C-alpha positions in Angstrom: 105.3 0.0 16.9 107.7 -2.4 18.1 106.9 -6.3 18.4 108.0 -9.1 20.7 107.7 -12.8 20.0 105.4 -14.5 22.5 105.2 -18.1 21.0 106.7 -19.7 18.0 107.2 -23.1 16.3 104.0 -23.3 14.4 102.9 -23.0 10.8 100.1 -20.6 9.7 98.8 -19.0 13.0 95.5 -17.5 12.7 92.3 -16.1 14.6 93.7 -14.2 17.5 91.1 -13.7 20.1 91.8 -12.0 23.6 90.1 -13.1 26.8 91.1 -11.9 30.2 94.8 -12.7 30.9 95.6 -14.4 27.5 95.0 -14.7 23.8 93.5 -17.8 21.8 95.1 -18.6 18.4 94.7 -21.3 15.9 97.1 -23.2 13.7 95.4 -23.5 10.3 97.6 -26.1 8.7 98.8 -28.2 11.8 95.3 -28.0 13.5 94.2 -26.9 16.9 93.5 -24.0 19.2 96.0 -22.9 21.7 96.0 -20.1 24.4 99.1 -17.9 25.3 99.3 -16.4 28.8 102.1 -15.3 30.9 102.0 -18.8 32.3 102.9 -20.4 28.8 100.9 -21.9 26.1 98.2 -24.5 26.7 96.2 -26.6 24.1 92.5 -25.9 24.0 91.1 -27.7 21.0 93.3 -30.4 19.5 93.3 -31.4 15.7 90.6 -29.3 14.1 92.2 -27.6 10.9 91.2 -24.7 8.9 90.1 -22.4 11.7 90.4 -19.0 10.3 88.1 -17.0 12.7 87.3 -17.4 16.4 85.3 -15.5 19.1 84.2 -15.9 22.8 80.8 -17.2 23.5 78.7 -15.3 26.4 78.0 -18.9 27.8 81.6 -19.8 27.9 83.9 -21.5 25.3 84.7 -20.4 21.8 83.0 -20.2 18.4 85.3 -21.4 15.7 85.1 -21.7 11.9 86.3 -24.4 9.8 84.2 -26.9 7.5 81.2 -25.7 9.7 80.9 -23.2 12.4 80.6 -24.6 16.0 80.5 -23.4 19.7 83.0 -25.4 21.7 82.5 -25.6 25.4 83.4 -28.1 28.2 84.5 -30.7 25.6 81.2 -30.5 23.6 80.6 -29.0 20.2 77.3 -27.5 19.1 76.8 -26.6 15.4 75.8 -23.1 14.8 76.1 -23.3 11.0 76.3 -26.5 9.1 77.8 -27.5 5.9 76.3 -25.7 2.9 76.3 -27.1 -0.7 79.1 -25.6 -2.6 80.8 -24.2 0.5 84.3 -25.6 1.1 84.5 -24.0 4.7 84.0 -20.9 6.8 87.1 -18.7 7.4 87.1 -15.6 9.5 84.2 -14.7 12.0 83.1 -11.4 13.3 80.4 -10.5 16.1 78.0 -7.5 15.8 76.8 -5.7 19.0 73.8 -8.0 19.3 75.8 -11.1 19.6 75.2 -12.4 16.3 78.0 -14.0 14.3 79.2 -13.3 10.9 81.3 -15.9 9.0 83.0 -15.7 5.6 82.0 -18.6 3.4 84.8 -20.0 0.9 83.5 -21.6 -2.2 87.0 -22.9 -3.3 90.0 -24.6 -1.7 92.8 -22.1 -1.0 95.4 -24.5 0.0 94.8 -26.7 -3.1 95.7 -24.0 -5.3 92.1 -23.3 -6.6 91.2 -20.0 -8.3 89.1 -18.0 -6.1 85.2 -18.1 -6.6 82.9 -15.4 -5.3 81.6 -16.5 -1.7 79.4 -14.7 0.9 79.6 -13.5 4.4 76.7 -15.2 6.4 75.0 -13.9 9.5 74.1 -16.4 12.1 71.4 -15.5 14.8 68.9 -17.5 16.7 66.6 -17.6 13.9 69.0 -19.4 11.5 71.4 -18.1 8.9 71.5 -16.0 5.9 73.9 -14.5 3.4 74.4 -10.7 3.9 77.3 -9.8 1.5 77.6 -11.6 -1.9 80.4 -11.5 -4.5 83.3 -11.4 -2.1 85.9 -13.9 -3.7 88.0 -14.6 -0.7 86.2 -13.6 2.6 88.4 -12.8 5.3 88.6 -10.5 8.4 85.2 -9.2 9.5 84.6 -6.4 12.0 82.2 -3.5 12.8 82.4 0.3 13.4 82.0 1.6 17.0 78.3 2.3 16.4 77.8 -1.3 14.9 76.2 0.3 11.7 79.0 -0.7 9.2 80.2 -4.1 8.7 83.7 -4.4 7.2 84.9 -7.5 5.4 88.4 -8.1 3.7 88.5 -9.7 0.2 91.9 -11.3 0.2 92.0 -12.1 -3.3 91.7 -8.4 -4.3 93.3 -6.8 -1.4 90.4 -4.7 -0.5 88.2 -4.1 2.5 84.5 -4.0 1.6 81.7 -2.3 3.6 78.4 -4.1 4.2 76.9 -2.7 1.2 79.6 -4.4 -0.9 81.4 -1.2 -1.8 85.2 -0.8 -1.5 86.0 1.0 1.9 89.8 0.8 1.4 92.7 -1.0 -0.5 95.6 -2.4 0.9 98.8 -0.3 0.1 100.9 -3.6 -0.4 100.4 -7.4 -0.3 96.8 -8.6 0.6 94.0 -7.8 3.0 93.9 -10.7 5.4 92.6 -10.3 9.2 91.1 -7.2 10.5 90.6 -5.3 13.7 88.8 -1.9 14.7 89.9 0.5 17.3 87.8 2.7 19.5 88.0 5.8 17.3 86.7 3.8 14.2 90.1 3.0 12.7 90.3 -0.1 10.9 93.4 -2.2 11.1 94.3 -4.7 8.4 96.9 -7.5 8.2 98.6 -7.1 5.0 99.6 -10.7 4.4 102.8 -10.9 2.3 103.1 -7.3 2.6 104.7 -8.0 5.9 102.9 -5.1 7.7 99.6 -3.9 9.3 97.7 -1.0 7.8 95.5 1.5 9.8 92.8 3.1 7.8 90.7 6.2 9.0 86.9 5.9 9.2 86.7 7.5 5.8 88.9 4.9 4.3 92.0 6.9 3.9 95.3 5.3 4.8 96.6 6.5 8.1 99.8 4.5 8.6 101.6 1.2 8.2 103.3 -0.8 10.8 106.2 -3.1 9.6 106.0 -6.5 11.2 109.1 -8.8 11.4 107.5 -11.9 9.7 107.1 -13.2 6.1 103.4 -13.2 6.3 101.0 -11.3 8.6 97.7 -13.1 8.8 95.5 -11.5 11.6 95.4 -9.4 14.7 93.4 -8.3 17.6 93.5 -5.8 20.6 93.5 -6.8 24.3 94.9 -6.1 27.6 93.4 -4.2 30.6 93.6 -1.0 28.6 92.8 -2.6 25.1 96.1 -1.2 23.7 97.9 -4.6 23.6 98.0 -5.7 19.8 98.4 -9.5 19.3 99.5 -10.5 15.7 99.4 -13.9 14.2 101.9 -14.8 11.4 103.5 -17.6 9.7 105.3 -19.4 12.7 104.6 -17.0 15.5 102.5 -14.9 17.8 103.8 -11.3 18.3 102.8 -8.6 20.6 102.9 -4.8 20.3 101.4 -1.6 21.9 99.1 0.9 20.3 98.6 4.4 21.0 94.9 4.1 20.7 92.8 1.3 22.4 91.1 -1.2 20.4 87.3 -1.7 20.2 86.1 -4.7 22.4 84.5 -7.4 20.5 81.1 -8.6 21.7 80.7 -12.0 22.9 78.5 -14.4 20.7 74.9 -14.9 22.2 73.5 -17.3 19.6 
């Protein structure tokens, strides 16, 4: 896979999220959400730092992580999951076929150099929120199998992808396991962080292939485009674009 640079000049880009005609991305350290399109890059949400996950909402706007999980729409913010004792922030996000949001809860401060502590993945629905996966030290990329029956969650601290029952689904062949995306055949794509690549795993967890990425750190990816074969990759400094032979699985919009 060949990659082209779409936007650059940022610090740690994260949380790519496709919508028709463009892709949203965050800057974890400098703050804010931006949207790239063929017309250029526009600011969408200023200042907010620590956004490691993002998704579209069916009512419009975005759901973003950070110190809490909020729905941002038309300049207003609605809290979906507030601060929890011992949780330093919510990292990556995922959405199941029912429109419920899943958020990885961190219990340490990564950028303060603290040692990882076991966190959780929380499910947020109309009735509230509950932890559905325990003991994941550094929760990161979250996604679902095409039938919605299996959740995948990366544990960056150990370079593994876990299934919803906590078992190890796959191990990164190099580097770490950061952001995650799923294709329509059930393949699981994982950003390998300092491994400078993306790994694709078959539905049984076996390694299919890796794609080298021209960046020092690969944080996340998403599929998009009219045929869902565009691959948008966030890295340290830049947003990149490539093309996949297999279409990605569309991510449902949040409904909570």
